[in-house]
N, C-alpha and C positions, 0 to 999 in steps of 0.2 A: 503494499499499499504505499509507503514511505516514499518509493521510486514511483510511484504513476505520475506521468508528464505532468498531468493537472496540480497533482500537489509540488512538485516539483518547481512549475513555473509560480504558484502562488507565493512559497517560500523565497523564490528568487527576488523579491522585493525588499529584501534583508541584507542583499549582499552588495548592494551596487554600491555604497558609501565606502565600504572596505575594499572593494576592487580597486577603485578608484586611487584611494588614499596608499595603495602598496606599488602604483606605478613610479612614482617619484622617489617612493623609499626606495625602491630598486635600485636606484640609481644613485642616491645616497649612502647605501649599505654597501654599495660596489668600492667607493670609494673610502671605504672602513669609518664611515661616518655614521651618524643616526639623527632622529627626529623623534626627539619624545613628545613634540609641543604640539601635533597634529590633531587631536583631540580637543584641547584647549583652543586650539585657532578655528576650528569647526564650530563651537560653542560660543566664540568671540563675531564673528561673522555671521552667525544665524542671529545672533540679537542685534545686531548691526541692520541687518535686514528686518527683522521686526518693529524695532525702535523707527526707521524709516520708512513702513509703512503706516504704523502710529501716526506721524505728522502729515500723511497724506502725499507722500513720494511715490510716483507711479511704480507698478509692482517690477517692472522691468527695470527700472532706474534702482530700485532697491536692492535686486538682485545682482546690479554690475558694483552696487557700494560695497556688497558683500565680498564679493569676489576680490575688489580693490582692497579691502581690508586683509584678506588672507594673502594678496601678495603683498602688502608693507609689512605684515608679520614676517612672512618669509624672506623677506630682506633684510628688516633686522635681525634675524638668525644668521643669515649670510653674512651680515656685515661684521657679527662678532667672532665667526668661524674662521671667516676669509681672511679680515685684516686686522680685529683685534688681536687674533691668534689664540682665541679660548676654545677648549675642547668641545667639540659638539654636545658632547653628553652633558656638560655641566651650563652650556647655553641652553638647549634646549628644555633642561632640566627647571631651570630657572623660568623661563618664560611658560613654559608646562602652567606653573603657579599664578605666573603674571597675566597671563591671556586670560585663564577661569576666572581670576579674580577681578578685571577689568570688566569681563562679560556680567560677574555679578553685580557689580557696584553700579554701571549704567543701567543694567535693567531691575535692579534692586530686588532681584531674585523671583523675579515672577513670571511666568510664561505670558508669552505673546501669542493669540491666535487671532482667528477673524480674518484669515487672507481669501482674496477674492477666489471664485469657484476655477477661473480660467488658468490660475496659476497652479493647481494640482493636478492637472494635466502634464506638467512638466515630474512630475514624480509619480503617478500614477497613470499617465495616460500611453497610448502606442499607436504605432503606423505600420499598418500592415499584420498585425497581431504580436509586434516587436514591440517588448517595452520601451518606452522614450528613454528612462536611463539605460538599458542594456544599451541602446543606439549612439547615445553618448560615451559611454563606456569604450565601446568597439573602435570608435573616432581617435578615444585616446591612446586605445592600445597602438592603433596604427603609427601614431604619432611618437609616442615612446620607442617603440621597435623603431622607426625609421631612424630617430637618435640616438639609439645606443646601438644599432647594430651597421647602419649606413654612413654615421657621419663623423667626421674630424672629433667632434666632442666627445662621440662614445666610445673611439679610440684612447681617448686622453681620458675618461674616466678609469676605464681597466689600466692604463699606466698609472694613475695616482694611485690608486687602491694597492697595485704591487709596490712601488714603491714612490712615494712622492717626494721627499727630496731629487732622485734622479729626475723625475719628471720636471720639477724646477728648473733644473741645470740644463734639461733638454729644450727650454724656452717654451714649456706648455704654459699659458694662462692660469693656473691652477687657481689662485685667487677668483676669477672671473668666473672661472666654472663652478667654483664652488658656490659663486654668490647665487650663480642662475639656478641649481639644483634646489636649493632650500629657497629660492624664490618661487620655485614652480611647485613645489611642495605647498607653501602657502597658498598658492592659488588654487590648486587643486582641493585642499582643504576648506577652501570660498567655497568651490563648486560643489562639493560633496555637501556642505552645509546648506546650500539654496535646495538641492535634491530631497534631503531628509526634511527640508521645511516645508517643501510643496507636498511630501508625502503623509507627513504628520500634522499638518496644517499649525503647528507650534512653534515656536521658538524660544529656548529655555537656556539659561545657562550652563546648565548640566548636561547637554548631549554629548555624545562624543565621550564620555567618560569612559577610559579601560580601553578608547579604539586602538592607541598606539598600541599596546601587548600583542591584540590582536592582528594587526598592521605588522607589526614585526615579526610575530609568529609565520604568518602568510609567507612572508619575502623570504626568509629562512628556509621553508619546508620546500620553498620551491626551487633550493640549490642554490641562492646567494649566499657569497660568505661571508660572514660577520666582519673576517678579518680583510677583506678588501680583496679587489682582483677579479672574482667572479661571480657572473650571474647573468640570466636573461630574462626578457619579458615572458616570455613561454614558462618557464621556470615559476614564476610568480603567478602566473594563470592556472599552473596548476595545484600551486600550494594555497591562493585562495579557493579553489574548489575544493581543497581535503578540509581546509579549516572550516569552511562556511557548512559542508556534509556534515562533517563531526558534530560542529554546535547545534545544527538544526535537528539531528537524528538524536542525541542525548537530549534534548531538548521534547521531543517529539515523543520520545520511547517513556522519559523518565520525569521528565516536567521538573527539573531540578536544578536551580541556579547554581547553588556551591559544585553542584557536579559539573555543570558545565565548565567551572572557573578552573576545577580541579583538571579537568580533561585539557584545556588550553594551556596549563602549565606543564603540563606532561609531553605536550606535542612539543613547546616551545624549548624544556628541557633536551629531549629528543632530536631534535634539528641540530641544536647548538651539539649535541655528542658527536652526531654524524658527520658535520662540518670538520669538528675538530679531526676525526678520524683520516676524513679525506684529505685535509691539509697536512697530516702527518704524511700519510702514504704517498703524497705528490713531493713532498720534501726528500723522501726516503727515493723517489723514482729519479 
């Protein structure tokens, strides 16, 4: 019953934000970086969208403001990582708290709803039977695949992950590339916030809580090395699928939130262990 196409199509509505956020995270992890602030950025963007709508800004412009907020948040992360030379774990751990705190402050912790019906189509509508968020995700997959596999920037990302110092001496614009990928992460967080609000008809400062763990787990499950230098978008897609199906099956079969958290933790540990083993074998070879 769980594997029925109709059930899977219904469950797919829960995966698009996770899937979108995993794309820029793949680029970041390939460089041996990390972005822990994606869930908080998503919450901040959602609140900006809701507040803009409350003061009667057109919904399209409100959505654009949300995405621009995500871009600004990502640029700030990128500046600290690339130019101030603070470790990405420290930077994004700080902004994880800061962005959510700002979201809580400007929204006064209240949910914002009452969005127009035509806006819901962005998160729930379909074209020729295909869900609109799925179409947006497919376009994003193509764009990120081309960036990683077919561009100079993609090759530079792998080089940075293997040896950043050598990449700098080779003349690669390491700082600009870092700024780019963290900016992309923030922008996609804004887009994910728009889709979430459109689907749920609610903007709150607590959305996206714990999203960073799920996204990083999916990326690592897909074969992207946390030590940098290895990873592909197709692997991330498989990791997202495994992560999503595992969570939904546990929820469907046992309906236990604590068990879901345990399963996600086990998956993360398993993924890190597999990565470590593969890295050791690679060094021996």
